[in-house]
PAMAR-817495 format. One record per residue (C-alpha): residue number from 1; residue in one letter; y, x, z. Coordinates in pm, whole numbers. Layout:
BEGIN
{NUM, a, {Y, X, Z}}
...
# end
This chain:
BEGIN
{1, x, {0, 0, 0}}
{2, x, {344, 132, -96}}
{3, x, {611, 175, 169}}
{4, x, {890, -81, 130}}
{5, x, {1228, -54, 303}}
{6, x, {1529, -282, 346}}
{7, x, {1815, -120, 156}}
{8, x, {2161, -227, 271}}
{9, x, {2304, -99, -59}}
{10, x, {2109, -354, -265}}
{11, x, {2045, -615, 3}}
{12, x, {1678, -610, -94}}
{13, x, {1348, -490, 51}}
{14, x, {1224, -256, -217}}
{15, x, {960, 12, -281}}
{16, x, {1053, 352, -142}}
{17, x, {1050, 619, -412}}
{18, x, {1203, 955, -310}}
{19, x, {1351, 1175, -579}}
{20, x, {1099, 1446, -500}}
{21, x, {750, 1292, -470}}
{22, x, {658, 1548, -206}}
{23, x, {960, 1546, 25}}
{24, x, {1220, 1319, 184}}
{25, x, {1582, 1404, 264}}
{26, x, {1695, 1193, 562}}
{27, x, {2031, 1199, 739}}
{28, x, {2101, 1009, 1061}}
{29, x, {2452, 956, 1196}}
{30, x, {2438, 1103, 1546}}
{31, x, {2656, 1052, 1851}}
{32, x, {3016, 1125, 1932}}
{33, x, {2963, 1340, 2240}}
{34, x, {3207, 1169, 2477}}
{35, x, {2986, 954, 2701}}
{36, x, {2633, 951, 2846}}
{37, x, {2378, 828, 2589}}
{38, x, {2255, 475, 2663}}
{39, x, {1960, 262, 2555}}
{40, x, {2151, 135, 2253}}
{41, x, {2162, 492, 2125}}
{42, x, {1798, 539, 2221}}
{43, x, {1700, 242, 2004}}
{44, x, {1831, 423, 1697}}
{45, x, {1679, 754, 1802}}
{46, x, {1330, 612, 1860}}
{47, x, {1323, 409, 1538}}
{48, x, {1439, 706, 1330}}
{49, x, {1182, 921, 1509}}
{50, x, {904, 679, 1412}}
{51, x, {1036, 655, 1055}}
{52, x, {1009, 1032, 1021}}
{53, x, {664, 1038, 1183}}
{54, x, {537, 772, 944}}
{55, x, {683, 942, 639}}
{56, x, {506, 1260, 746}}
{57, x, {183, 1064, 796}}
{58, x, {221, 942, 438}}
{59, x, {224, 1306, 331}}
{60, x, {594, 1374, 277}}
{61, x, {770, 1690, 390}}
{62, x, {1055, 1528, 586}}
{63, x, {1390, 1706, 618}}
{64, x, {1562, 1521, 902}}
{65, x, {1925, 1610, 982}}
{66, x, {2116, 1449, 1270}}
{67, x, {2471, 1546, 1359}}
{68, x, {2674, 1580, 1678}}
{69, x, {3038, 1471, 1648}}
{70, x, {3201, 1720, 1885}}
{71, x, {3560, 1683, 1758}}
{72, x, {3708, 1345, 1842}}
{73, x, {3992, 1181, 2033}}
{74, x, {3746, 1012, 2270}}
{75, x, {3618, 1356, 2370}}
{76, x, {3972, 1472, 2446}}
{77, x, {4010, 1165, 2668}}
{78, x, {3735, 1300, 2896}}
{79, x, {3911, 1633, 2969}}
{80, x, {3932, 1687, 3344}}
{81, x, {3643, 1447, 3397}}
{82, x, {3355, 1627, 3225}}
{83, x, {3514, 1960, 3129}}
{84, x, {3838, 2152, 3113}}
{85, x, {3886, 2123, 2737}}
{86, x, {3768, 1925, 2436}}
{87, x, {3510, 2195, 2364}}
{88, x, {3384, 2190, 2724}}
{89, x, {3344, 1812, 2728}}
{90, x, {3161, 1815, 2396}}
{91, x, {2928, 2089, 2516}}
{92, x, {2858, 1893, 2836}}
{93, x, {2750, 1584, 2643}}
{94, x, {2561, 1771, 2371}}
{95, x, {2348, 1912, 2653}}
{96, x, {2296, 1562, 2793}}
{97, x, {2202, 1423, 2452}}
{98, x, {1946, 1697, 2393}}
{99, x, {1793, 1648, 2739}}
{100, x, {1767, 1272, 2683}}
{101, x, {1610, 1321, 2341}}
{102, x, {1343, 1546, 2488}}
{103, x, {1278, 1303, 2774}}
{104, x, {1197, 1030, 2519}}
{105, x, {945, 1249, 2336}}
{106, x, {1148, 1257, 2014}}
{107, x, {1026, 1497, 1750}}
{108, x, {1295, 1756, 1680}}
{109, x, {1516, 1717, 1375}}
{110, x, {1525, 2003, 1129}}
{111, x, {1881, 2076, 1240}}
{112, x, {2155, 1921, 1459}}
{113, x, {2483, 2027, 1294}}
{114, x, {2815, 1994, 1479}}
{115, x, {3152, 1913, 1326}}
{116, x, {3318, 2216, 1488}}
{117, x, {3091, 2458, 1301}}
{118, x, {3141, 2292, 960}}
{119, x, {3520, 2281, 926}}
{120, x, {3518, 2522, 625}}
{121, x, {3277, 2291, 440}}
{122, x, {3490, 1990, 534}}
{123, x, {3807, 2156, 404}}
{124, x, {3629, 2251, 81}}
{125, x, {3515, 1893, 27}}
{126, x, {3867, 1759, 90}}
{127, x, {4002, 2009, -163}}
{128, x, {3759, 1878, -426}}
{129, x, {3882, 1525, -365}}
{130, x, {4249, 1625, -391}}
{131, x, {4185, 1819, -711}}
{132, x, {3993, 1525, -858}}
{133, x, {4275, 1281, -795}}
{134, x, {4090, 1088, -525}}
{135, x, {4300, 1207, -231}}
{136, x, {4665, 1283, -160}}
{137, x, {4858, 1482, 100}}
{138, x, {5146, 1348, 310}}
{139, x, {5320, 1575, 563}}
{140, x, {5010, 1780, 631}}
{141, x, {4763, 1489, 641}}
{142, x, {4527, 1404, 355}}
{143, x, {4413, 1050, 273}}
{144, x, {4142, 915, 45}}
{145, x, {4276, 677, -221}}
{146, x, {4035, 380, -216}}
{147, x, {4181, 244, -540}}
{148, x, {4058, 556, -719}}
{149, x, {3692, 469, -654}}
{150, x, {3583, 157, -840}}
{151, x, {3269, 101, -631}}
{152, x, {3454, 93, -299}}
{153, x, {3318, -194, -88}}
{154, x, {2977, -214, -257}}
{155, x, {2781, -112, 54}}
{156, x, {2953, -352, 295}}
{157, x, {3015, -630, 44}}
{158, x, {3393, -621, 78}}
{159, x, {3672, -590, -175}}
{160, x, {3965, -351, -160}}
{161, x, {4206, -642, -183}}
{162, x, {4068, -804, 132}}
{163, x, {4051, -492, 347}}
{164, x, {4296, -424, 623}}
{165, x, {4389, -82, 748}}
{166, x, {4120, 97, 946}}
{167, x, {4220, 332, 1226}}
{168, x, {4585, 422, 1278}}
{169, x, {4841, 215, 1094}}
{170, x, {5098, 436, 928}}
{171, x, {5349, 411, 649}}
{172, x, {5214, 737, 504}}
{173, x, {4927, 560, 327}}
{174, x, {4958, 418, -22}}
{175, x, {4706, 143, 46}}
{176, x, {4626, -4, 389}}
{177, x, {4254, 75, 342}}
{178, x, {4310, 444, 262}}
{179, x, {4154, 661, 531}}
{180, x, {4227, 1006, 672}}
{181, x, {4027, 1304, 548}}
{182, x, {4244, 1557, 732}}
{183, x, {4490, 1487, 1015}}
{184, x, {4799, 1702, 1060}}
{185, x, {4855, 1865, 1398}}
{186, x, {4659, 1792, 1713}}
{187, x, {4595, 1475, 1913}}
{188, x, {4869, 1233, 2014}}
{189, x, {4857, 1133, 2384}}
{190, x, {4898, 770, 2277}}
{191, x, {4568, 792, 2088}}
{192, x, {4366, 869, 2400}}
{193, x, {4546, 674, 2671}}
{194, x, {4325, 364, 2639}}
{195, x, {4007, 577, 2651}}
{196, x, {4081, 774, 2966}}
{197, x, {3920, 719, 3306}}
{198, x, {4090, 773, 3639}}
{199, x, {3926, 1115, 3684}}
{200, x, {4081, 1255, 3364}}
{201, x, {4386, 1480, 3358}}
{202, x, {4715, 1337, 3220}}
{203, x, {4697, 1261, 2848}}
{204, x, {4955, 1525, 2754}}
{205, x, {4756, 1795, 2933}}
{206, x, {4428, 1682, 2778}}
{207, x, {4575, 1685, 2428}}
{208, x, {4681, 2047, 2466}}
{209, x, {4310, 2138, 2473}}
{210, x, {4232, 1959, 2145}}
{211, x, {4100, 2192, 1878}}
{212, x, {4284, 2247, 1549}}
{213, x, {4217, 2458, 1238}}
{214, x, {4425, 2608, 961}}
{215, x, {4394, 2440, 621}}
{216, x, {4573, 2438, 281}}
{217, x, {4781, 2148, 420}}
{218, x, {4869, 2313, 752}}
{219, x, {4712, 2313, 1096}}
{220, x, {4511, 2002, 1178}}
{221, x, {4176, 1834, 1242}}
{222, x, {3913, 1671, 1021}}
{223, x, {3898, 1294, 986}}
{224, x, {3596, 1111, 1124}}
{225, x, {3425, 1000, 800}}
{226, x, {3442, 1325, 603}}
{227, x, {3233, 1514, 859}}
{228, x, {2902, 1340, 781}}
{229, x, {2941, 1387, 405}}
{230, x, {3005, 1759, 451}}
{231, x, {2719, 1814, 695}}
{232, x, {2471, 1610, 489}}
{233, x, {2557, 1801, 172}}
{234, x, {2544, 2135, 351}}
{235, x, {2200, 2090, 504}}
{236, x, {2033, 1853, 256}}
{237, x, {2184, 1796, -90}}
{238, x, {2461, 1610, -269}}
{239, x, {2215, 1323, -310}}
{240, x, {1972, 1229, -32}}
{241, x, {1690, 978, -14}}
{242, x, {1759, 797, 314}}
{243, x, {2074, 759, 522}}
{244, x, {2020, 584, 856}}
{245, x, {2271, 464, 1111}}
{246, x, {2360, 182, 1346}}
{247, x, {2450, -156, 1203}}
{248, x, {2804, -118, 1336}}
{249, x, {2863, 182, 1107}}
{250, x, {2821, -1, 775}}
{251, x, {3198, -44, 762}}
{252, x, {3411, 154, 764}}
{253, x, {3214, 473, 832}}
{254, x, {2930, 447, 582}}
{255, x, {3141, 275, 318}}
{256, x, {3386, 564, 338}}
{257, x, {3104, 820, 329}}
{258, x, {2984, 669, 2}}
{259, x, {3332, 669, -151}}
{260, x, {3432, 1026, -62}}
{261, x, {3090, 1175, -142}}
{262, x, {3042, 1010, -478}}
{263, x, {3405, 1061, -578}}
{264, x, {3366, 1433, -510}}
{265, x, {3030, 1489, -679}}
{266, x, {3000, 1215, -939}}
{267, x, {2648, 1152, -806}}
{268, x, {2496, 884, -585}}
{269, x, {2521, 990, -221}}
{270, x, {2212, 812, -81}}
{271, x, {1948, 603, -253}}
{272, x, {1844, 403, 53}}
{273, x, {2071, 292, 337}}
{274, x, {1880, 176, 647}}
{275, x, {2066, 23, 940}}
{276, x, {1930, -26, 1291}}
{277, x, {2047, -346, 1458}}
{278, x, {2229, -305, 1786}}
{279, x, {2072, -351, 2127}}
{280, x, {2217, -648, 2314}}
{281, x, {2236, -734, 2681}}
{282, x, {2357, -1068, 2813}}
{283, x, {2467, -1170, 2466}}
{284, x, {2681, -863, 2396}}
{285, x, {2605, -536, 2225}}
{286, x, {2530, -254, 2464}}
{287, x, {2814, -3, 2435}}
{288, x, {3008, 256, 2630}}
{289, x, {3337, 82, 2557}}
{290, x, {3219, -246, 2712}}
{291, x, {3072, -69, 3015}}
{292, x, {2752, -278, 2998}}
{293, x, {2518, 9, 2928}}
{294, x, {2208, 150, 3096}}
{295, x, {2194, 526, 3045}}
{296, x, {1888, 691, 2895}}
{297, x, {1844, 922, 3193}}
{298, x, {1855, 630, 3439}}
{299, x, {1609, 430, 3230}}
{300, x, {1364, 719, 3193}}
{301, x, {1376, 782, 3568}}
{302, x, {1305, 417, 3643}}
{303, x, {1055, 320, 3375}}
{304, x, {923, 638, 3212}}
{305, x, {935, 728, 2842}}
{306, x, {625, 533, 2736}}
{307, x, {752, 200, 2870}}
{308, x, {1090, 264, 2708}}
{309, x, {940, 355, 2371}}
{310, x, {715, 50, 2390}}
{311, x, {1020, -164, 2468}}
{312, x, {1238, -16, 2194}}
{313, x, {959, -47, 1935}}
{314, x, {872, -404, 2035}}
{315, x, {1118, -528, 1774}}
{316, x, {1151, -398, 1420}}
{317, x, {1466, -196, 1355}}
{318, x, {1608, -476, 1140}}
{319, x, {1556, -740, 1411}}
{320, x, {1773, -847, 1702}}
{321, x, {1673, -672, 2026}}
{322, x, {1771, -768, 2380}}
{323, x, {1753, -561, 2697}}
{324, x, {1673, -738, 3022}}
{325, x, {1428, -739, 3309}}
{326, x, {1204, -981, 3123}}
{327, x, {1182, -773, 2805}}
{328, x, {1132, -452, 3002}}
{329, x, {863, -626, 3209}}
{330, x, {683, -726, 2890}}
{331, x, {696, -366, 2770}}
{332, x, {555, -243, 3100}}
{333, x, {265, -483, 3062}}
{334, x, {200, -386, 2699}}
{335, x, {208, -14, 2774}}
{336, x, {-26, -60, 3070}}
{337, x, {-272, -251, 2847}}
{338, x, {-254, 15, 2578}}
{339, x, {-295, 304, 2822}}
{340, x, {-587, 145, 3004}}
{341, x, {-754, 48, 2677}}
{342, x, {-727, 404, 2553}}
{343, x, {-853, 547, 2882}}
{344, x, {-1147, 306, 2880}}
{345, x, {-1237, 407, 2526}}
{346, x, {-1219, 775, 2624}}
{347, x, {-1433, 719, 2934}}
{348, x, {-1700, 531, 2740}}
{349, x, {-1695, 781, 2453}}
{350, x, {-1730, 1079, 2687}}
{351, x, {-1985, 910, 2914}}
{352, x, {-2362, 937, 2928}}
{353, x, {-2412, 592, 2777}}
{354, x, {-2267, 681, 2434}}
{355, x, {-2543, 761, 2187}}
{356, x, {-2556, 918, 1843}}
{357, x, {-2814, 671, 1711}}
{358, x, {-2669, 352, 1860}}
{359, x, {-2484, 148, 1598}}
{360, x, {-2257, -149, 1654}}
{361, x, {-2092, -265, 1334}}
{362, x, {-1852, -500, 1514}}
{363, x, {-1661, -219, 1686}}
{364, x, {-1642, -18, 1362}}
{365, x, {-1503, -329, 1194}}
{366, x, {-1247, -379, 1472}}
{367, x, {-1127, -20, 1435}}
{368, x, {-1099, -58, 1058}}
{369, x, {-905, -383, 1095}}
{370, x, {-669, -225, 1346}}
{371, x, {-607, 74, 1121}}
{372, x, {-547, -146, 818}}
{373, x, {-310, -371, 1014}}
{374, x, {-118, -73, 1152}}
{375, x, {-75, 84, 808}}
{376, x, {30, -247, 654}}
{377, x, {288, -301, 928}}
{378, x, {440, 45, 899}}
{379, x, {453, 21, 521}}
{380, x, {631, -313, 561}}
{381, x, {972, -162, 637}}
{382, x, {850, 33, 944}}
{383, x, {754, -286, 1131}}
{384, x, {684, -129, 1469}}
{385, x, {632, -463, 1641}}
{386, x, {333, -551, 1423}}
{387, x, {207, -192, 1438}}
{388, x, {204, -209, 1818}}
{389, x, {23, -544, 1797}}
{390, x, {-249, -378, 1590}}
{391, x, {-311, -127, 1870}}
{392, x, {-310, -405, 2128}}
{393, x, {-576, -586, 1923}}
{394, x, {-780, -266, 1923}}
{395, x, {-741, -250, 2301}}
{396, x, {-886, -599, 2330}}
{397, x, {-1176, -508, 2103}}
{398, x, {-1256, -195, 2305}}
{399, x, {-1245, -381, 2635}}
{400, x, {-1471, -656, 2505}}
{401, x, {-1713, -406, 2358}}
{402, x, {-1745, -201, 2677}}
{403, x, {-1787, -516, 2886}}
{404, x, {-2065, -653, 2664}}
{405, x, {-2279, -342, 2617}}
{406, x, {-2478, -100, 2830}}
{407, x, {-2527, 152, 2552}}
{408, x, {-2240, 254, 2326}}
{409, x, {-2193, 356, 1965}}
{410, x, {-2043, 704, 2006}}
{411, x, {-1912, 721, 1649}}
{412, x, {-1731, 387, 1681}}
{413, x, {-1575, 481, 2014}}
{414, x, {-1469, 815, 1873}}
{415, x, {-1293, 634, 1587}}
{416, x, {-1118, 407, 1837}}
{417, x, {-999, 702, 2047}}
{418, x, {-885, 882, 1733}}
{419, x, {-691, 577, 1616}}
{420, x, {-503, 552, 1948}}
{421, x, {-416, 920, 1926}}
{422, x, {-336, 931, 1554}}
{423, x, {-123, 618, 1542}}
{424, x, {-20, 559, 1903}}
{425, x, {65, 919, 1983}}
{426, x, {123, 1067, 1638}}
{427, x, {331, 782, 1491}}
{428, x, {467, 571, 1779}}
{429, x, {518, 878, 1999}}
{430, x, {331, 740, 2302}}
{431, x, {143, 974, 2534}}
{432, x, {-218, 889, 2447}}
{433, x, {-410, 1204, 2528}}
{434, x, {-82, 1380, 2607}}
{435, x, {-76, 1732, 2741}}
{436, x, {207, 1746, 2989}}
{437, x, {454, 1506, 2832}}
{438, x, {680, 1306, 3058}}
{439, x, {476, 994, 2986}}
{440, x, {159, 1164, 3100}}
{441, x, {336, 1277, 3417}}
{442, x, {430, 918, 3498}}
{443, x, {72, 797, 3453}}
{444, x, {-65, 1087, 3653}}
{445, x, {182, 1023, 3936}}
{446, x, {66, 662, 3959}}
{447, x, {-297, 770, 3974}}
{448, x, {-220, 1019, 4252}}
{449, x, {-39, 755, 4456}}
{450, x, {-342, 528, 4423}}
{451, x, {-568, 808, 4550}}
{452, x, {-346, 871, 4852}}
{453, x, {-335, 499, 4929}}
{454, x, {-714, 486, 4914}}
{455, x, {-736, 787, 5149}}
{456, x, {-499, 607, 5387}}
{457, x, {-717, 296, 5380}}
{458, x, {-1022, 510, 5457}}
{459, x, {-844, 664, 5756}}
{460, x, {-744, 319, 5884}}
{461, x, {-1099, 190, 5843}}
{462, x, {-1223, 488, 6047}}
{463, x, {-969, 415, 6320}}
{464, x, {-758, 724, 6242}}
{465, x, {-431, 533, 6255}}
{466, x, {-217, 836, 6332}}
{467, x, {-338, 1015, 6017}}
{468, x, {-292, 693, 5815}}
{469, x, {68, 672, 5936}}
{470, x, {124, 1037, 5841}}
{471, x, {5, 966, 5486}}
{472, x, {239, 668, 5464}}
{473, x, {531, 879, 5587}}
{474, x, {452, 1152, 5335}}
{475, x, {452, 900, 5051}}
{476, x, {783, 752, 5163}}
{477, x, {935, 1101, 5182}}
{478, x, {846, 1140, 4813}}
{479, x, {1011, 809, 4725}}
{480, x, {705, 580, 4741}}
{481, x, {753, 273, 4961}}
{482, x, {419, 135, 5085}}
{483, x, {386, -236, 5157}}
{484, x, {75, -376, 5331}}
{485, x, {-32, -721, 5212}}
{486, x, {-328, -952, 5272}}
{487, x, {-474, -833, 4940}}
{488, x, {-431, -467, 5029}}
{489, x, {-153, -208, 5007}}
{490, x, {100, -204, 4724}}
{491, x, {383, 35, 4652}}
{492, x, {708, 74, 4467}}
{493, x, {919, 375, 4375}}
{494, x, {1251, 416, 4556}}
{495, x, {1557, 635, 4507}}
{496, x, {1515, 960, 4705}}
{497, x, {1867, 1095, 4640}}
# end
């Protein structure tokens, strides 16, 4: 079955055909490093991660590039709060982003370029646009002329006539929709005042730390949109196969990327535009600006990476997703079913009751059906929800098989274990058979707590109440609150800070 993807550019779900039949060039718009990453960002990360994993499973050599925007007014607004300069703040949050990516078991991109290290390429691209008549300079700033590019608005479905000015409104621009490629001077205190927190230094002081560079038009800073075009062309090519980003970036960011890139090169910038829908909470999008976010680090600490990946993949990237206790609870249940199903398959496969000559066609058929369903789901526009369902169906088949038999078909169980590891771990990034990943640590910690609780129960049964109390105290010191109930002891994790 051929992979099909939903292309924002055409508005259709169409067969994916890369320009090179052996490789895929994929660019993902990364974060502006001015705030802690939250679960809304993680949704994009995890879906792009699975896209790349599936493309690799299909046999492509995937070149995945994801940028860090480390030059931005919002970063300057954090000076005094998270660093003593724009560069310090950016470095602080780049570190946090990388740590959060690793905690979620994301496969590494081929490269993570930063705006600050690509200013020469940005200036060169702006020069091409000026020389080609697609951009003009006014008092040291350079603007893209949207009327010079006939296809402007094709990606977002808008017309130049209907567009209002994006960003700062200034009389310098010929058309209200023209956008800045290069900004003269530094950062105006008025531009950051609304973004500052109480811990930040005064706006005038923060702006003095903003970085600027020399250019043919004078000292200044790159505009927001031009950076992604320059970094994509530098590390991939003038034309790429897939450009991914959040749904909120279709306009103006991605529309402007298309215009400036294609105006400069005369070639299509990206063949397929894939957009991840935003994560919502209480009816609103999760965002730093609204203050309704749950940071990645907090979520990983509370739920673990496997529950979070299961939650984030429980809806396809094109579908509406909602964060809440109910949806997280469902993900916890699904991950627990998957983990236990895998562990049961491993235990049966590696046990003394699995035989080389025992044959059970039903389990082989269940594995084949699960594999076929998983592949069909992933080839249907990376439908991670249905792919996860295929593994849950396999879990049910394994549990039923082990319950109903005393002797096992080793080959069938081995196929089941391999399917969990190949698809669950290799494609969905879950920790089936993991070797020290954070997800494995979470599972192992739970198992150890259960063992200590059982030891405590044994001590109580033997009348060693003092030792039982010591074990309870030791668990609570490690952040495990024990609760005795009529059905036996239970526990929950608490904050030990």
